[in-house]
C-alpha positions in Angstrom: 104.4 34.0 73.5 105.3 30.9 73.9 102.8 27.9 75.4 104.5 28.1 78.8 104.0 31.2 79.0 99.9 31.2 79.2 98.6 30.5 82.9 95.2 28.4 82.4 92.9 28.8 86.5 94.7 25.8 88.5 98.9 27.4 86.8 97.9 30.1 88.7 96.2 29.1 91.7 99.2 27.3 92.8 101.4 30.4 91.9 99.9 32.1 94.2 98.7 29.5 96.6 95.1 30.0 96.7 92.2 28.2 95.1 90.8 27.6 91.7 88.2 29.0 92.5 89.9 32.1 94.3 91.6 32.8 90.4 87.9 32.2 88.7 86.3 34.7 91.3 89.1 37.6 90.3 89.3 37.0 86.4 86.2 37.3 86.5 85.8 40.5 88.4 88.6 42.5 86.5 90.7 42.1 90.5 93.7 39.5 88.0 94.9 40.3 84.4 92.4 37.3 81.7 91.7 36.8 79.0 89.7 33.8 77.1 90.1 31.6 74.5 86.3 29.8 74.2 85.0 30.5 77.1 88.2 29.6 79.4 90.1 31.6 81.4 93.7 32.6 80.3 96.7 34.2 82.1 99.6 35.6 80.8 102.7 34.4 82.9 104.3 37.8 82.4 101.1 40.0 83.2 100.6 37.4 86.5 104.2 38.9 87.2 103.9 41.8 87.2 99.9 41.6 89.4 102.6 39.9 91.9 104.9 42.6 91.6 102.1 45.3 91.7 100.8 43.9 95.6 103.7 43.4 96.7 104.7 47.4 96.2 101.2 48.0 97.2 101.6 46.0 100.8 105.6 47.9 101.7 103.3 51.1 100.4 100.7 50.8 103.0 103.5 49.2 105.4 105.2 52.6 105.7 102.0 54.9 105.1 101.1 52.6 108.3 104.5 53.1 110.3 104.0 57.5 110.3 
């Protein structure tokens, strides 16, 4: 894993366009894939990108089911 492959809360917040507190809360609840390093949340870029793809698929599937 390269240095740019590990993101901090602020970077994930920017990527998702949400507040840092939202990212913290989502990490703490297990909603976002994350891990801690000496008590600070860190995120694998690959895991976050996969999470985004799953959210898109779920939204698309929900929209298709809603149209039926």
